[in-house]
C-alpha positions as CSV (number, residue, x, y, z in Angstrom):
1,M,-18.2,6.3,-16.9
2,H,-19.3,4.8,-13.6
3,A,-17.3,5.5,-10.4
4,V,-17.7,4.9,-6.7
5,R,-18.5,8.3,-5.1
6,Y,-19.6,10.0,-1.9
7,A,-20.8,13.6,-1.5
8,E,-20.9,13.6,2.2
9,F,-18.9,12.2,5.1
10,G,-20.2,9.2,7.0
11,G,-20.4,5.4,7.2
12,P,-20.1,3.1,4.2
13,E,-23.7,3.8,3.4
14,V,-22.8,7.1,1.8
15,L,-20.9,5.3,-0.9
16,H,-22.8,5.0,-4.2
17,V,-22.2,4.4,-7.9
18,A,-22.2,7.7,-10.0
19,E,-22.0,8.5,-13.6
20,V,-19.0,11.0,-14.1
21,P,-17.2,12.4,-17.1
22,V,-14.4,10.2,-18.6
23,P,-11.0,12.0,-17.8
24,E,-8.7,13.0,-20.6
25,P,-4.9,12.6,-20.1
26,G,-2.7,15.7,-20.3
27,P,1.1,16.0,-20.9
28,G,3.0,13.1,-19.3
29,Q,-0.3,11.2,-18.4
30,V,-2.0,8.1,-19.5
31,R,-5.6,7.0,-19.1
32,V,-6.1,3.5,-17.7
33,R,-9.1,1.3,-18.1
34,V,-9.4,0.0,-14.6
35,A,-9.6,-3.7,-14.0
36,A,-9.1,-3.7,-10.3
37,S,-8.2,-1.4,-7.5
38,V,-7.8,-1.8,-3.6
39,V,-9.4,-0.3,-0.5
40,H,-7.0,1.0,2.2
41,P,-7.6,2.0,5.7
42,V,-6.9,5.6,4.8
43,D,-10.0,5.5,2.5
44,L,-12.2,4.6,5.4
45,M,-10.7,7.4,7.5
46,V,-11.3,10.1,4.8
47,R,-14.8,8.8,4.1
48,S,-15.8,9.0,7.7
49,G,-14.5,12.6,8.0
50,R,-11.7,11.7,10.4
51,F,-8.7,12.5,8.2
52,P,-6.7,15.2,10.4
53,A,-5.3,17.2,7.5
54,P,-6.9,19.3,4.7
55,L,-7.3,17.8,1.3
56,P,-6.5,19.6,-2.0
57,A,-10.2,19.5,-3.2
58,G,-13.5,19.2,-1.6
59,L,-16.4,16.7,-1.9
60,P,-17.5,14.7,-3.7
61,Y,-14.8,12.2,-3.8
62,T,-13.9,9.1,-5.8
63,P,-11.8,7.0,-3.5
64,G,-9.1,4.4,-4.5
65,W,-5.3,4.5,-4.8
66,D,-4.0,1.4,-6.5
67,V,-4.8,0.5,-10.1
68,A,-4.3,-2.6,-12.4
69,G,-5.6,-2.1,-15.9
70,T,-4.9,-1.4,-19.5
71,V,-3.7,1.9,-21.1
72,D,-6.7,3.4,-22.9
73,A,-5.3,6.8,-24.0
74,V,-1.9,8.4,-24.1
75,G,-1.1,12.1,-23.5
76,P,1.8,14.0,-25.0
77,S,5.2,13.1,-23.7
78,A,3.9,10.1,-21.8
79,G,7.0,8.0,-22.3
80,E,7.0,4.5,-23.8
81,F,3.3,3.4,-22.9
82,T,1.0,2.7,-25.7
83,I,-2.6,1.8,-25.9
84,G,-3.3,-1.7,-24.9
85,D,-0.3,-1.9,-22.4
86,E,-1.3,-3.8,-19.1
87,V,0.0,-1.6,-16.3
88,I,-0.1,-1.1,-12.5
89,G,0.5,1.9,-10.3
90,F,-1.2,4.1,-7.8
91,S,-2.6,7.6,-7.4
92,P,-1.1,9.6,-4.4
93,W,-4.7,10.3,-3.4
94,L,-4.1,12.6,-0.5
95,R,-2.3,14.8,-3.0
96,T,-4.5,14.4,-6.1
97,T,-7.9,13.3,-4.9
98,T,-7.9,11.3,-8.1
99,G,-9.6,8.0,-7.3
100,A,-9.1,4.7,-9.0
101,H,-12.5,3.2,-7.9
102,A,-13.7,4.2,-11.5
103,E,-13.9,2.7,-14.9
104,F,-11.1,5.0,-16.0
105,V,-8.4,7.0,-14.2
106,V,-5.7,9.3,-15.5
107,L,-2.4,9.0,-13.9
108,D,1.1,10.4,-14.5
109,A,2.9,7.8,-16.7
110,A,6.0,8.0,-14.2
111,W,3.7,6.5,-11.5
112,L,3.0,3.3,-13.6
113,T,4.9,0.3,-14.8
114,A,4.1,-2.9,-16.7
115,A,1.9,-5.3,-14.9
116,P,3.3,-8.7,-13.9
117,A,2.8,-11.2,-16.6
118,G,0.2,-13.9,-16.0
119,V,-0.9,-12.3,-12.7
120,P,-4.7,-11.7,-12.4
121,A,-5.5,-7.9,-12.2
122,T,-7.2,-8.5,-8.7
123,D,-3.9,-9.8,-7.4
124,A,-1.7,-7.3,-9.2
125,A,-3.6,-4.3,-7.9
126,T,-2.6,-5.3,-4.3
127,L,1.1,-4.5,-5.0
128,P,1.6,-0.8,-5.8
129,T,0.8,1.2,-2.7
130,N,1.7,-1.3,-0.1
131,G,4.7,-2.9,-1.9
132,L,6.1,0.5,-2.5
133,A,5.4,1.5,1.2
134,A,7.4,-1.5,2.3
135,A,10.3,-0.9,-0.1
136,Q,10.5,2.7,0.9
137,A,10.5,1.9,4.6
138,L,13.6,-0.3,4.1
139,D,15.1,2.3,1.8
140,L,14.9,4.8,4.6
141,L,16.7,2.4,7.0
142,A,19.5,1.5,4.5
143,L,20.5,-1.6,6.4
144,P,23.3,-3.7,5.4
145,A,22.9,-7.4,4.7
146,G,23.0,-9.3,7.9
147,A,21.3,-6.6,10.0
148,T,18.2,-7.3,12.2
149,V,14.9,-5.8,11.8
150,L,11.7,-6.1,13.9
151,V,8.4,-5.7,11.9
152,T,5.2,-5.2,13.8
153,G,2.0,-5.9,12.0
154,A,3.9,-8.4,10.1
155,A,1.0,-10.3,8.6
156,G,-0.7,-7.2,7.1
157,Q,-0.4,-6.1,3.6
158,V,2.6,-3.8,4.1
159,G,4.2,-6.0,6.8
160,G,4.1,-9.0,4.5
161,F,5.9,-7.1,1.7
162,V,8.5,-5.8,4.4
163,L,9.3,-9.4,5.3
164,A,9.5,-10.5,1.7
165,L,11.8,-7.6,0.7
166,A,14.0,-8.0,3.9
167,R,14.6,-11.6,2.9
168,Q,15.7,-10.4,-0.6
169,A,18.1,-8.0,1.0
170,G,19.7,-10.5,3.2
171,L,18.3,-9.0,6.4
172,H,17.3,-11.1,9.5
173,A,13.7,-10.2,10.0
174,T,11.4,-10.8,13.0
175,G,7.7,-10.6,12.4
176,L,5.4,-9.7,15.3
177,A,1.9,-11.0,14.5
178,G,-1.1,-12.9,15.7
179,P,-0.7,-16.6,16.6
180,D,-2.6,-17.7,13.4
181,D,0.0,-15.9,11.4
182,R,3.0,-18.0,12.3
183,E,2.9,-20.1,9.1
184,F,2.8,-17.0,6.9
185,V,5.7,-15.1,8.8
186,E,7.9,-18.1,8.7
187,S,7.1,-18.8,5.1
188,L,8.9,-15.5,4.3
189,G,12.0,-16.5,6.1
190,A,11.3,-14.5,9.2
191,T,11.3,-15.4,12.9
192,F,7.8,-15.4,14.3
193,L,6.9,-13.5,17.5
194,D,3.4,-13.7,19.1
195,R,2.0,-10.2,19.6
196,S,0.4,-11.4,22.8
197,E,3.8,-12.1,24.5
198,K,6.4,-9.6,25.8
199,V,8.9,-8.6,23.1
200,T,12.4,-8.6,24.1
201,G,15.8,-8.5,22.4
202,T,17.6,-5.9,20.6
203,Y,17.4,-5.0,16.9
204,D,19.2,-2.9,14.4
205,A,15.9,-1.4,13.3
206,V,12.1,-1.5,13.9
207,V,9.4,-1.0,11.3
208,D,6.3,-0.3,13.4
209,L,3.3,-0.9,11.2
210,A,1.0,-1.9,14.2
211,V,1.4,1.4,15.7
212,I,2.8,0.3,19.0
213,G,4.7,3.5,19.4
214,A,7.8,5.0,21.0
215,S,8.2,2.2,23.5
216,L,9.7,0.1,20.7
217,L,12.8,2.3,20.7
218,D,13.8,0.4,23.8
219,L,14.4,-2.5,21.5
220,V,16.6,-0.6,19.0
221,R,20.3,-0.5,19.5
222,D,22.2,2.9,19.9
223,G,22.4,4.5,16.5
224,G,19.8,2.1,15.0
225,G,16.6,3.0,13.0
226,H,12.9,3.2,13.5
227,V,10.2,3.7,10.8
228,A,6.6,4.8,12.0
229,A,3.6,4.1,9.9
230,S,2.8,7.8,9.3
231,P,4.4,11.2,10.1
232,P,2.2,12.0,13.2
233,L,3.4,8.7,14.8
234,R,7.1,9.4,14.3
235,P,8.9,9.3,17.7
236,E,11.5,11.7,18.8
237,P,15.0,10.2,18.5
238,V,16.9,9.0,21.4
239,R,20.4,7.5,21.7
240,D,21.2,8.5,18.2
241,I,18.5,6.3,16.7
242,R,17.3,7.6,13.4
243,T,13.6,7.9,13.2
244,Y,11.5,8.1,10.0
245,A,7.8,8.1,9.0
246,L,6.2,6.5,6.0
247,E,4.9,8.7,3.3
248,V,4.6,6.5,0.4
249,Q,5.4,8.0,-3.0
250,P,4.5,6.7,-6.5
251,D,7.6,5.5,-8.4
252,G,7.1,3.4,-11.6
253,S,10.8,2.4,-11.8
254,R,10.9,1.1,-8.2
255,L,7.6,-0.6,-8.7
256,S,9.1,-2.3,-11.9
257,D,11.8,-3.8,-9.5
258,L,8.9,-5.3,-7.2
259,V,7.1,-6.7,-10.3
260,E,10.1,-8.5,-11.2
261,L,10.2,-10.1,-7.7
262,V,6.5,-11.0,-8.0
263,T,7.2,-12.9,-11.3
264,T,10.1,-14.8,-9.7
265,G,8.2,-15.7,-6.7
266,G,10.1,-13.5,-4.3
267,I,7.0,-11.5,-3.3
268,P,3.6,-13.1,-2.5
269,L,0.3,-11.4,-3.5
270,R,-2.6,-12.0,-1.3
271,V,-6.4,-11.1,-1.9
272,A,-8.8,-11.2,1.0
273,G,-11.9,-10.5,-1.1
274,V,-13.2,-9.0,-4.4
275,Y,-16.2,-6.7,-4.5
276,S,-18.1,-4.9,-7.3
277,F,-18.6,-1.1,-7.5
278,A,-22.1,-1.7,-6.1
279,G,-20.6,-3.7,-3.2
280,A,-18.1,-0.9,-2.2
281,A,-19.9,-0.3,1.1
282,A,-19.5,-4.1,2.0
283,A,-15.7,-3.8,1.0
284,H,-15.4,-0.9,3.4
285,E,-17.2,-2.9,6.1
286,R,-15.0,-5.9,5.6
287,L,-11.8,-3.8,6.0
288,A,-13.2,-2.0,9.0
289,E,-13.7,-5.4,10.8
290,G,-10.0,-5.8,10.9
291,G,-7.9,-9.0,10.7
292,V,-7.8,-8.8,6.9
293,R,-4.8,-10.9,5.5
294,G,-4.8,-9.6,2.0
295,G,-6.1,-6.9,-0.3
296,V,-9.8,-5.9,-0.3
297,V,-10.2,-5.5,-4.0
298,I,-12.8,-3.4,-6.0
299,V,-13.6,-4.2,-9.7
300,P,-15.9,-2.4,-12.1
């Protein structure tokens, strides 16, 4: 099969299309014929050699977390999935180094769920990693209906999902984003704040996706909550504020809940661009430019 690979760290030019063996599913696993996947900032960090922690396997790597596709083979004890089922899910790449930028990928069945009906694979692939990150951020905070939450980086992929899920949970969300993002933020029922202006006020919690840092604790009430974008960015708690860090985990059951919200219009899916395997370098370059409002999608 063909897969996007790199055998050395460096710029986007190290990416190439390689011929690799078709993987076989083991117990509890299924093989998915990939229709679409997504490029994430962490893919760029690992590819450039800047990821700060050791990985479970060495080069070469096939990148890619999210997958939308069709079940192609089923291993023993793989649950109710059958060949031909359309599914979505993601590989926890930092734990597995099993990449989805390939024609086929083998994943644990528990990491997958049925794809949203009638939604193109390019759109559906944008949901698993970022949608679950948003859901798990709000799960950590466990805010009651009516609580207030400030979301920085609110127009990004995770931020948009947080706003949508906050609305579903009856929270009063405020989205900090660029001036061109007002319409999007307000379309999700959130109050818009321009990131170029001084942020004031007091909130029950903050989800800091723009990596503003510990200064945001000044905006959180005593005993409130704060979620950082990754473990190294988690601030030390003050004033009984609970601080957490996002470490998104695959969860087919929770993802199924998000799929239901997609099909009922509760969660919007956004695609910024679609690239072939041969255009993987261009996809990485596009994401590195910043200001991306939607998933940068890779298709075989």
